[in-house]
C-alpha positions as CSV (number, residue, x, y, z in Angstrom):
1,M,-10.2,40.5,60.8
2,L,-7.0,42.4,61.4
3,L,-3.9,40.4,62.3
4,A,-0.5,41.8,64.1
5,A,2.9,41.2,63.0
6,D,3.6,37.3,63.8
7,D,0.0,36.6,64.7
8,L,-2.1,33.2,64.4
9,V,-5.5,32.7,64.6
10,V,-7.6,29.3,64.2
11,S,-10.7,30.0,62.5
12,A,-12.0,26.5,62.2
13,P,-13.2,24.2,63.7
14,T,-15.9,26.8,65.1
15,D,-17.3,27.3,68.7
16,G,-19.8,24.2,69.0
17,A,-18.5,22.6,66.1
18,E,-19.3,18.7,66.2
19,W,-16.8,16.4,64.8
20,T,-17.2,12.9,64.4
21,A,-14.4,10.3,65.5
22,G,-13.1,8.4,62.2
23,A,-14.3,11.0,60.0
24,E,-12.6,13.7,57.8
25,H,-12.7,17.4,59.2
26,V,-11.0,20.6,58.0
27,V,-9.0,22.7,60.1
28,R,-8.1,26.7,59.0
29,W,-6.0,29.4,60.3
30,Y,-4.6,32.4,59.7
31,L,-0.9,33.5,60.0
32,T,1.0,36.5,59.6
33,G,5.1,36.9,59.6
34,P,8.2,34.8,59.1
35,I,6.6,31.5,60.5
36,D,8.5,28.1,60.7
37,P,5.8,25.0,59.3
38,V,2.8,24.3,61.4
39,D,1.7,21.3,63.3
40,I,-2.2,20.1,64.3
41,H,-2.8,18.9,67.5
42,L,-6.0,17.2,68.7
43,V,-6.4,18.3,72.6
44,Q,-9.2,17.6,74.9
45,R,-10.2,19.8,77.5
46,D,-10.1,18.4,81.0
47,G,-11.4,21.1,83.6
48,I,-8.7,24.1,83.0
49,S,-6.1,22.1,81.4
50,T,-5.6,20.4,78.1
51,V,-4.5,16.9,77.1
52,T,-3.2,16.0,73.5
53,R,-4.8,13.4,72.3
54,A,-3.5,13.1,68.6
55,V,-0.9,14.6,66.4
56,L,-3.3,14.9,62.9
57,A,-0.7,16.8,60.8
58,E,2.9,17.7,61.3
59,G,5.0,20.1,59.0
60,L,2.7,21.8,57.0
61,P,4.0,25.2,55.0
62,S,2.8,28.2,56.8
63,H,1.5,29.6,53.9
64,E,-1.2,26.5,53.6
65,T,-4.4,27.9,55.8
66,S,-5.8,24.7,55.6
67,V,-6.1,21.1,55.7
68,T,-8.3,18.2,55.9
69,V,-7.5,15.9,58.8
70,T,-8.9,12.6,60.1
71,V,-9.8,12.1,63.7
72,P,-8.5,8.8,64.9
73,G,-11.5,6.3,65.0
74,D,-10.8,5.4,69.3
75,T,-10.9,9.1,70.1
76,P,-13.3,9.3,73.2
77,A,-16.1,11.6,73.0
78,G,-16.3,14.8,74.7
79,E,-14.9,18.7,74.4
80,Y,-12.2,19.3,72.1
81,M,-9.6,22.1,70.5
82,V,-7.4,21.8,67.7
83,L,-4.0,23.4,68.6
84,V,-2.4,25.3,65.5
85,T,1.5,25.5,66.4
86,S,4.3,27.0,64.6
87,Q,7.2,25.0,66.2
88,G,6.6,26.4,69.7
89,L,7.0,29.8,68.2
90,L,3.3,31.1,67.9
91,D,0.3,28.5,69.5
92,A,-3.4,29.1,68.8
93,Y,-6.3,27.2,70.2
94,S,-9.4,26.7,68.1
95,R,-12.7,27.3,69.7
96,P,-14.1,24.4,71.7
97,F,-16.0,21.9,69.8
98,R,-17.2,18.1,70.5
99,I,-16.3,14.8,69.3
100,T,-19.3,12.4,68.9
101,P,-18.4,8.4,68.2
102,A,-18.5,7.0,64.9
């Protein structure tokens, strides 16, 4: 994978992955450029828009390219994406995946 200068790509979760509410899962990303710390958000797809359901991690050093997060146990089942954001300077979404009840 070739990244441009100041680029952010989420590599996990992958398309079609299935996560369980209340369980731990790994988020991975690739990042280039002088970027601020990153935050990890869990967003639910609602038609063509998204709704943030939880902040899974905050203020992670940008050079750390993965983190294990815990999905809140009360997260409703459905289709989700992970948003990796660098303080609003760079944002990238994962591929869609499903969350199932605990």
